[in-house]
C-alpha positions, 0 to 999 in steps of 0.5 A, spaced: 622 128 598 624 124 592 619 123 587 617 117 584 619 116 577 615 115 571 620 109 570 618 106 577 611 107 576 611 103 569 614 098 573 609 097 578 604 097 573 607 092 570 606 087 576 599 089 577 598 081 576 602 080 582 600 080 589 605 086 592 606 087 599 609 093 602 612 096 608 611 103 610 615 106 616 611 112 618 615 118 621 613 125 623 615 129 617 617 123 612 616 116 611 619 110 608 616 104 604 618 098 601 615 094 596 616 086 595 613 082 589 611 075 590 618 072 590 620 077 596 624 081 591 625 088 593 621 092 587 622 099 590 624 103 596 623 110 597 621 116 601 615 120 602 612 126 606 607 124 611 602 128 608 595 125 605 597 129 599 603 125 598 601 118 600 595 119 596 599 120 590 604 114 591 599 109 593 593 111 588 597 109 582 600 103 586 596 096 584 591 094 590 596 090 595 597 088 602 600 094 606 603 094 613 604 100 618 606 100 625 602 103 630 603 110 632 601 118 632 600 118 624 597 110 623 590 112 624 589 117 619 594 113 614 590 106 615 584 109 613 587 113 607 590 107 604 584 103 606 579 108 602 584 107 596 583 099 596 589 096 599 589 091 605 592 095 611 595 091 617 596 095 623 602 092 626 602 092 634 609 096 635 610 093 642 610 086 640 614 087 633 621 086 637 624 084 630 624 091 629 624 095 636 630 091 638 634 090 632 641 093 632 641 095 625 635 100 625 633 105 620 627 107 616 629 103 610 630 097 614 624 097 618 620 098 612 623 092 609 622 088 615 615 090 616 614 088 608 617 081 609 613 079 616 606 081 612 608 077 606 610 071 610 604 071 616 600 077 618 599 074 625 606 075 626 605 083 626 600 082 632 595 086 628 590 091 631 584 095 629 583 102 629 577 106 630 573 110 625 574 117 624 568 119 628 569 115 634 576 118 634 573 125 634 569 124 639 574 120 643 579 126 642 574 130 646 574 126 652 582 125 651 582 133 651 579 133 658 583 128 661 589 133 659 586 139 662 585 134 669 592 132 669 594 140 668 590 142 674 592 136 678 600 139 677 598 146 678 594 144 685 600 140 687 605 146 685 601 151 689 601 147 695 608 145 695 610 152 694 606 155 700 609 149 704 616 150 702 615 158 705 612 155 712 604 156 710 599 152 707 593 154 702 586 153 705 584 146 704 578 145 699 576 141 693 581 142 687 575 144 683 574 150 688 581 152 688 581 160 686 585 166 688 580 167 694 584 161 698 590 165 698 587 170 702 590 168 709 597 167 706 603 173 707 603 178 702 609 176 698 606 169 697 599 172 695 603 176 690 606 170 687 601 165 687 595 169 685 596 168 677 597 161 678 591 160 682 587 164 677 589 160 672 587 154 676 580 157 676 580 158 669 582 151 668 576 148 672 571 152 668 574 149 662 573 142 665 566 144 667 565 146 659 568 139 657 563 135 662 557 139 659 559 137 652 561 130 654 554 129 657 550 132 651 554 128 646 552 122 650 545 124 650 545 125 643 549 120 639 550 114 644 544 111 647 548 105 650 551 110 655 544 109 659 545 102 659 552 102 662 550 107 667 545 102 670 551 099 674 552 104 680 559 107 680 559 108 672 558 115 670 557 118 663 565 119 662 566 111 664 561 109 659 562 113 653 570 112 654 568 104 654 563 105 648 568 109 644 574 105 645 571 099 643 567 102 638 564 095 636 562 090 641 562 084 636 569 084 635 570 080 641 567 073 641 565 073 649 565 078 654 571 075 658 576 077 653 575 084 655 580 083 661 586 081 656 584 087 651 584 092 656 591 089 660 587 087 666 589 080 666 596 077 669 601 076 664 604 069 663 611 066 663 610 059 664 616 054 662 616 047 664 613 046 671 614 054 673 608 058 673 610 065 676 605 070 678 606 076 674 603 083 674 597 085 669 600 086 662 597 093 661 597 092 654 590 095 653 588 103 653 591 106 659 586 111 660 580 107 660 584 102 664 584 108 669 577 109 669 575 102 670 580 102 676 576 108 679 570 105 678 572 099 682 575 103 687 568 107 688 564 100 688 569 097 693 569 104 697 565 106 703 560 109 699 559 103 694 552 100 693 551 093 695 551 088 689 554 082 687 561 085 684 562 089 691 561 082 695 566 078 690 571 084 691 571 085 698 571 077 699 577 077 695 580 083 699 579 079 705 584 073 703 590 077 706 596 079 704 600 086 703 597 087 697 590 084 697 586 090 697 590 092 691 589 086 687 581 086 689 581 093 686 584 090 679 580 084 679 574 088 680 575 093 675 576 087 670 570 084 672 566 091 671 569 091 664 566 084 663 559 086 666 559 092 661 561 089 655 555 084 657 550 089 658 552 092 651 551 086 647 545 083 651 541 090 652 539 086 659 536 090 665 542 090 670 540 086 677 545 088 682 544 082 686 542 077 681 547 071 683 546 072 691 538 071 689 540 065 686 544 062 691 539 064 696 533 060 693 538 054 692 539 054 699 532 055 701 530 049 696 
């Protein structure tokens, strides 16, 4: 790593009266930063190790300035570290900064310089995002770890069933949570010998997922009383409610509940030009895991065992409009309304009334 020289450190301190702007291009092992003065002149360009110690040594000696970083693996802890040092940190949305991602002259040094220049001109060009706190990230890691085990279990189940079918046999049908070595008892001896370790691993993974479920329930009861408020909606369990709370963290970030559709990527994209207004798919720009959970909740609400409520009636009416993808569109639209409803319940702390709108219409009709 190239260390910052005494001369450069003195030069930075001499510019302490100026508003400095820094672009920091984060890498897995090392990062590159570029410091601009008020006139946009490059004062310093150097590489630094992507570690708390190295970044702290560099930016603790630097006057308080505006620092722009891109979203990525290291951006959460780096943004918190720089904020604690007194800097104004702007976390740029990597997907929306096309000037960097689609540049034909792309390297770490130029990316850092481009970040600095965009932050100096107008921070809104970077489509800034807000990272969650360290505690919320730690609690959400528990949920994401469980999700990783669930994906692994699904892959193992598909592998086991596929191997059995390719041999002309089938595993006994059961819920994936109950998959164990006993389900291979009816198979041929050679196939049993091949699948026994795989099924034993599946049983172990299911036990670990059950342990995660208990820890998540305990976390919700002890640290997040708002979960009970959101679970008033049938189809929303502890996992969906807690993930919703931890992903948003602060409900007052949004001016109105309807903004939830755009934030979670459940709103159709827009590419209007002149008189053309083409119908597009949803943007999918929000958190993918929370969006998946909300869609699962919407599927339960619209499914055969879904409770009677305004949300279900609205979704089924939308699905009846016909078309090849009417049911799919209704599920996504219901997931968007579910997100709006959960945010409203969180902010207002109201008691959920499943048939509130239907009762109002009935009273108005009777009058």
